[in-house]
C-alpha positions as CSV (number, residue, x, y, z in Angstrom):
1,X,-20.8,-17.6,-0.4
2,X,-23.8,-16.9,0.7
3,X,-23.1,-14.1,2.6
4,X,-26.1,-12.0,4.7
5,X,-27.3,-9.7,2.3
6,X,-27.3,-6.7,4.9
7,X,-27.4,-3.1,3.6
8,X,-24.3,-2.7,5.1
9,X,-21.5,-4.3,6.8
10,X,-18.3,-3.6,9.1
11,X,-14.8,-3.7,7.3
12,X,-11.0,-3.3,8.1
13,X,-8.8,-1.6,5.5
14,X,-5.0,-2.4,6.3
15,X,-2.6,-0.1,5.6
16,X,1.2,0.5,6.4
17,X,2.3,2.5,9.6
18,X,2.1,6.1,9.5
19,X,-0.5,6.1,6.4
20,X,-3.9,5.6,8.8
21,X,-5.3,9.2,8.4
22,X,-4.8,9.2,4.5
23,X,-6.7,6.3,4.6
24,X,-9.7,7.1,6.3
25,X,-9.5,10.7,4.2
26,X,-10.2,8.4,1.1
27,X,-12.9,6.1,2.7
28,X,-14.9,9.6,3.9
29,X,-14.6,10.5,0.4
30,X,-15.5,7.4,-1.1
31,X,-18.7,7.4,1.3
32,X,-17.7,5.0,4.4
33,X,-19.3,5.6,7.9
34,X,-18.3,4.9,11.3
35,X,-14.6,5.6,10.7
36,X,-12.0,4.3,13.1
37,X,-8.3,4.7,13.1
38,X,-6.1,2.2,14.7
39,X,-2.9,0.9,14.3
40,X,-2.0,0.2,10.6
41,X,-5.3,-0.4,9.9
42,X,-8.7,1.7,9.7
43,X,-12.3,0.5,10.6
44,X,-15.6,1.9,8.8
45,X,-18.8,0.5,7.8
46,X,-19.9,0.7,4.5
47,X,-22.6,-0.6,1.7
48,X,-21.4,-3.1,-1.1
49,X,-20.8,-0.2,-3.6
50,X,-18.9,2.2,-1.3
51,X,-16.3,-1.0,-0.7
52,X,-16.5,-1.5,-4.5
53,X,-15.3,1.9,-5.1
54,X,-12.8,1.8,-2.5
55,X,-11.0,-1.2,-3.6
56,X,-11.2,0.4,-6.9
57,X,-9.6,3.6,-6.1
58,X,-7.5,2.9,-2.9
59,X,-4.0,4.4,-2.9
60,X,-2.9,4.0,0.4
61,X,-4.8,0.8,1.3
62,X,-3.3,-2.9,1.7
63,X,-6.3,-5.0,1.9
64,X,-10.1,-4.7,2.7
65,X,-11.1,-7.5,5.6
66,X,-14.9,-7.8,5.7
67,X,-15.3,-8.6,9.5
68,X,-17.5,-11.8,10.3
69,X,-16.9,-13.1,13.8
70,X,-15.7,-11.5,16.5
71,X,-15.5,-13.1,20.1
72,X,-12.9,-13.7,22.7
73,X,-10.6,-17.2,23.4
74,X,-7.6,-18.3,25.7
75,X,-6.4,-21.3,24.0
76,X,-6.6,-23.1,21.0
77,X,-9.1,-25.5,22.1
78,X,-11.8,-22.4,23.1
79,X,-11.2,-21.0,19.3
80,X,-11.9,-24.2,17.9
81,X,-15.1,-24.7,20.3
82,X,-16.1,-21.1,19.7
83,X,-15.4,-20.9,15.6
84,X,-16.8,-24.1,15.2
85,X,-20.5,-22.4,16.5
86,X,-20.2,-20.4,13.4
87,X,-22.5,-21.0,10.5
88,X,-19.7,-21.4,8.1
89,X,-22.0,-22.6,5.6
90,X,-23.4,-19.3,4.9
91,X,-20.2,-18.4,4.3
92,X,-18.2,-21.2,2.2
93,X,-19.7,-23.9,-0.3
94,X,-19.0,-27.3,0.9
95,X,-17.5,-28.2,-2.6
96,X,-15.4,-25.0,-2.6
97,X,-11.7,-24.2,-1.3
98,X,-10.6,-21.9,1.0
99,X,-7.3,-20.7,2.6
100,X,-6.8,-18.9,6.2
101,X,-4.5,-15.8,6.8
102,X,-3.3,-15.1,10.2
103,X,-2.2,-12.2,12.3
104,X,-1.6,-13.2,15.9
105,X,-0.2,-10.9,18.6
106,X,-0.8,-13.0,22.1
107,X,0.7,-14.4,24.8
108,X,-2.1,-16.8,24.3
109,X,-1.5,-18.4,21.3
110,X,2.4,-18.7,20.9
111,X,2.5,-21.0,17.6
112,X,0.6,-19.0,14.7
113,X,-0.2,-22.0,12.4
114,X,-1.2,-24.0,15.2
115,X,-4.4,-21.6,15.8
116,X,-4.8,-21.3,12.1
117,X,-5.0,-25.4,12.0
118,X,-7.4,-25.1,15.1
119,X,-9.7,-22.7,13.3
120,X,-9.6,-24.9,9.9
121,X,-10.2,-27.8,11.5
122,X,-13.5,-26.1,12.9
123,X,-14.8,-25.1,9.8
124,X,-14.7,-28.4,8.4
125,X,-15.6,-30.6,11.1
126,X,-18.9,-28.4,11.2
127,X,-19.2,-29.3,7.4
128,X,-18.8,-32.4,7.9
129,X,-21.4,-32.6,10.8
130,X,-24.1,-30.6,8.8
131,X,-23.4,-31.5,5.2
132,X,-21.4,-34.5,5.6
133,X,-19.4,-33.1,2.9
134,X,-16.3,-30.2,3.2
135,X,-14.7,-27.6,1.4
136,X,-10.6,-28.2,0.4
137,X,-7.9,-25.9,1.6
138,X,-6.3,-24.5,-1.5
139,X,-3.4,-22.3,-0.4
140,X,-2.9,-20.6,-4.2
141,X,-6.1,-20.1,-5.7
142,X,-8.8,-20.7,-3.1
143,X,-12.4,-19.3,-3.6
144,X,-12.1,-17.9,-0.3
145,X,-9.7,-16.6,1.7
146,X,-10.4,-15.6,5.6
147,X,-8.1,-13.7,7.7
148,X,-7.5,-14.7,11.4
149,X,-6.4,-11.9,13.8
150,X,-5.9,-12.0,17.7
151,X,-4.8,-9.8,19.6
152,X,-4.2,-10.8,23.1
153,X,-7.7,-12.4,23.9
154,X,-9.6,-10.7,21.4
155,X,-10.0,-13.0,18.1
156,X,-11.6,-11.6,14.9
157,X,-12.4,-13.8,11.7
158,X,-12.5,-11.7,8.4
159,X,-13.2,-12.3,4.7
160,X,-10.6,-10.7,2.3
161,X,-12.4,-8.8,0.0
162,X,-9.1,-8.1,-2.4
163,X,-7.5,-11.2,-3.2
164,X,-3.9,-10.0,-4.5
165,X,-3.1,-7.0,-2.1
166,X,-4.3,-3.5,-3.8
167,X,-0.7,-2.4,-3.5
168,X,-0.2,-4.5,-6.7
169,X,-1.1,-2.3,-9.1
170,X,0.1,-4.3,-12.4
171,X,3.0,-2.1,-13.8
172,X,6.0,-3.6,-11.7
173,X,8.8,-5.6,-13.5
174,X,9.7,-8.9,-12.0
175,X,12.9,-8.0,-12.4
176,X,12.5,-5.1,-10.0
177,X,15.6,-5.2,-7.4
178,X,14.6,-4.1,-3.5
179,X,11.7,-1.7,-4.9
180,X,9.4,0.5,-3.0
181,X,5.9,-1.2,-2.3
182,X,3.5,0.7,-4.0
183,X,1.1,2.0,-1.3
184,X,4.0,3.6,0.7
185,X,5.5,5.4,-2.3
186,X,1.8,7.0,-3.0
187,X,2.0,7.7,0.8
188,X,5.2,9.2,1.1
189,X,3.9,11.4,-2.0
190,X,0.9,12.3,-0.2
191,X,2.8,12.9,3.1
192,X,5.1,15.0,1.5
193,X,2.5,17.5,0.3
194,X,2.8,16.7,-3.3
195,X,-0.2,16.7,-5.3
196,X,-1.1,16.3,-9.2
197,X,0.2,19.7,-10.9
198,X,3.7,20.3,-8.8
199,X,6.5,19.3,-11.2
200,X,8.1,15.9,-9.6
201,X,11.7,15.0,-9.9
202,X,12.5,11.5,-9.4
203,X,16.7,11.3,-9.7
204,X,17.2,8.1,-8.6
205,X,14.4,6.4,-9.9
206,X,15.4,3.0,-9.5
207,X,12.5,0.7,-10.7
208,X,10.1,4.1,-11.0
209,X,7.8,3.5,-8.7
210,X,7.5,7.3,-7.2
211,X,7.0,8.3,-11.3
212,X,4.5,5.7,-11.8
213,X,2.4,6.4,-8.8
214,X,2.5,10.0,-9.3
215,X,1.8,9.8,-13.4
216,X,-1.0,7.6,-12.4
217,X,-2.4,9.9,-9.4
218,X,-2.0,13.1,-12.2
219,X,-3.9,10.8,-14.7
220,X,-7.4,11.0,-12.5
221,X,-7.9,6.9,-13.8
222,X,-8.6,4.8,-11.1
223,X,-5.5,3.0,-9.3
224,X,-6.9,-0.6,-10.0
225,X,-7.7,0.2,-13.6
226,X,-5.4,-2.9,-14.6
227,X,-6.9,-5.4,-12.2
228,X,-9.7,-7.7,-13.6
229,X,-10.6,-9.8,-11.1
230,X,-11.2,-9.2,-6.7
231,X,-12.1,-11.7,-4.1
232,X,-15.5,-10.1,-3.3
233,X,-16.7,-11.1,-7.4
234,X,-16.7,-15.0,-5.8
235,X,-19.0,-14.2,-2.8
236,X,-22.5,-15.3,-3.0
237,X,-24.0,-12.1,-3.0
238,X,-21.7,-10.2,-5.1
239,X,-23.9,-7.3,-6.8
240,X,-22.4,-7.7,-10.1
241,X,-24.7,-4.6,-11.4
242,X,-23.3,-2.7,-8.7
243,X,-20.0,-3.4,-9.1
244,X,-20.2,-2.6,-13.3
245,X,-21.8,0.9,-12.1
246,X,-19.1,1.4,-9.8
247,X,-16.6,0.1,-11.9
248,X,-17.8,2.2,-15.3
249,X,-18.0,5.4,-13.4
250,X,-14.2,5.0,-12.4
251,X,-13.3,4.5,-15.7
252,X,-15.3,7.4,-17.8
253,X,-15.5,10.5,-15.1
254,X,-11.7,11.2,-14.4
255,X,-9.7,14.4,-14.7
256,X,-6.1,14.5,-15.7
257,X,-4.2,17.2,-14.0
258,X,-1.3,18.4,-16.6
259,X,1.9,17.3,-14.4
260,X,5.5,17.5,-15.6
261,X,7.4,14.6,-14.4
262,X,11.4,13.5,-14.7
263,X,12.5,10.0,-13.7
264,X,16.2,9.7,-13.9
265,X,19.2,7.4,-13.0
266,X,22.6,6.5,-13.6
267,X,21.9,3.0,-14.0
268,X,20.6,1.9,-17.8
269,X,18.8,-1.5,-16.0
270,X,16.8,1.0,-13.8
271,X,15.7,3.0,-16.6
272,X,14.5,0.1,-18.4
273,X,12.5,-1.4,-15.1
274,X,10.9,2.4,-15.3
275,X,10.4,2.5,-18.9
276,X,8.5,-1.2,-18.8
277,X,6.6,0.3,-16.1
278,X,5.1,3.1,-17.7
279,X,4.4,1.5,-20.6
280,X,2.6,-1.3,-18.5
281,X,0.1,1.7,-17.1
282,X,-0.6,2.9,-20.5
283,X,-1.6,6.1,-19.4
284,X,-3.6,7.8,-21.9
285,X,-1.7,11.1,-21.8
286,X,1.3,11.8,-19.5
287,X,4.3,14.5,-19.3
288,X,6.8,11.8,-18.1
289,X,10.9,12.2,-19.4
290,X,13.0,9.2,-18.7
291,X,16.6,10.0,-18.8
292,X,20.4,8.6,-17.9
293,X,21.8,11.1,-15.4
294,X,23.8,11.3,-12.5
295,X,22.2,12.9,-9.8
296,X,25.3,14.3,-8.7
297,X,25.8,16.3,-11.7
298,X,22.2,16.7,-12.2
299,X,20.3,20.1,-12.5
300,X,16.6,21.3,-12.4
301,X,15.2,21.2,-16.2
302,X,12.5,23.9,-15.0
303,X,12.8,27.3,-14.4
304,X,10.1,27.1,-11.8
305,X,10.3,24.9,-8.4
306,X,8.7,22.1,-7.7
307,X,9.3,18.6,-5.8
308,X,12.4,16.3,-5.4
309,X,11.9,12.8,-4.3
310,X,14.7,10.3,-3.3
311,X,15.2,7.1,-2.0
312,X,18.9,6.7,-2.2
313,X,20.6,3.4,-0.8
314,X,20.6,2.6,2.6
315,X,23.9,1.8,3.2
316,X,23.0,-2.3,4.0
317,X,25.5,-2.9,1.1
318,X,28.1,-0.2,1.5
319,X,31.1,0.5,3.7
320,X,30.3,3.2,6.3
321,X,32.6,6.2,5.2
322,X,31.5,5.1,1.5
323,X,27.6,6.2,2.6
324,X,28.3,8.9,4.7
325,X,30.3,10.5,2.0
326,X,27.3,9.8,-0.8
327,X,24.9,11.6,1.8
328,X,26.8,14.3,2.6
329,X,27.6,14.7,-1.6
330,X,23.7,14.6,-1.9
331,X,23.2,17.4,0.4
332,X,25.4,19.6,-1.6
333,X,24.1,18.7,-4.6
334,X,20.6,19.8,-3.2
335,X,22.2,23.0,-1.4
336,X,23.7,24.3,-4.5
337,X,21.9,23.2,-7.5
338,X,18.2,23.1,-6.5
339,X,17.5,26.1,-4.6
340,X,13.7,27.2,-4.6
341,X,12.5,23.1,-4.5
342,X,11.2,21.1,-1.8
343,X,13.5,17.9,-1.3
344,X,12.1,14.8,0.5
345,X,14.7,11.7,1.3
346,X,13.6,8.4,2.8
347,X,16.7,6.5,4.9
348,X,16.7,3.8,7.4
349,X,20.1,4.5,8.1
350,X,20.3,7.9,10.9
351,X,24.0,7.8,10.8
352,X,23.9,8.9,7.3
353,X,21.3,10.9,7.8
354,X,23.3,13.3,9.8
355,X,25.6,13.9,7.1
356,X,23.5,15.5,4.6
357,X,24.0,18.7,6.1
358,X,20.8,20.6,5.8
359,X,17.9,21.1,8.6
360,X,15.1,19.1,8.3
361,X,11.8,21.0,8.6
362,X,9.4,17.8,8.5
363,X,10.7,14.2,9.8
364,X,8.1,11.4,9.7
365,X,8.7,7.9,10.8
366,X,7.4,5.4,8.3
367,X,8.9,1.6,7.7
368,X,10.1,0.2,4.7
369,X,9.3,-3.4,4.9
370,X,11.2,-4.4,7.9
371,X,12.9,-1.1,7.9
372,X,11.9,1.6,10.0
373,X,12.9,4.9,8.2
374,X,12.6,8.6,8.5
375,X,10.7,10.8,5.4
376,X,13.3,13.8,5.6
377,X,11.2,17.2,4.1
378,X,13.8,20.0,3.2
379,X,13.1,23.2,1.9
380,X,16.0,24.3,-0.4
381,X,16.8,28.3,-0.1
382,X,19.1,30.2,-1.8
383,X,21.3,32.1,0.4
384,X,22.5,32.2,4.0
385,X,19.6,30.0,4.9
386,X,21.3,26.9,3.5
387,X,23.8,27.4,6.2
388,X,21.2,25.9,8.7
389,X,23.2,22.5,10.1
390,X,21.8,19.8,11.9
């Protein structure tokens, strides 16, 4: 791609609802400017080096998109006509390949795939007219991945800088069942106030996403240390020397924070998945204890407090009375056996939440995939303060 080699460009970092401020704070740390928080995303301006750095270190970002073209259109013919005017020959190779993803919220474009088809037609028709040859469409391994975003009549066409989503850290087992998204797990830890150095208990660890995100954070290593390829490496103006400098700095200058993490579950398969994920991270030094323990018989293994994070079943596959009983037992276990700790629980089941029997001092709305959830924080005190009920 022969993208104009400008000192800075406009970008959009996609994230999950509720994590926008975390992304903005990271972008500021990485050197971005003109930061604007939006809905499930953050706009920013950056040099190539800053964009590389964010892709390497971003803990709370799903995708980074470089904004190419913005205009207004009210129907697919207008989308085709205005798109065909753009200099796609400066973006794509005529013998290369591309694909188009889309996010469309508009009454003017009620069939997403037809809008994508018309944009594809505009691109290839321009190439035929200008070059006599056109790039091919490859949905699996394209040279270039474009993103079409339409909100009402506002059209934005962007270039995907990442390829695979940044949530794919490279440690998850393919056998993992209903795992938390890695970006969500990292965001929940951050929103809870947990930071490296604070003892963490993950007593229903499942496939170990909370545990792995905490261990990776405590290691000081870049989030994408296991990734060998980003989509921006295929750009014609890819600055290889700048990328190597960013990558080497990320790998060489990191400061681990000694952190004790306890991961446990009653299910042996879950523990196997957690151990596998930790082995894939291959962290140089970390203190993660993985044991088969029934949370409802558990006790703290340290004398000082810390953080307990729990992702219990939400009840989709359980009878209502069983899920209510389980949440009540979970609240009782925390109440009587974990004084001095802070506990956070995520759930999409508002009725079951009522049975926890503890008064939450934090209540945040987040999404776990399509499920609207609450991320609830509790201060676990000894004595009469436990008596507070919802």
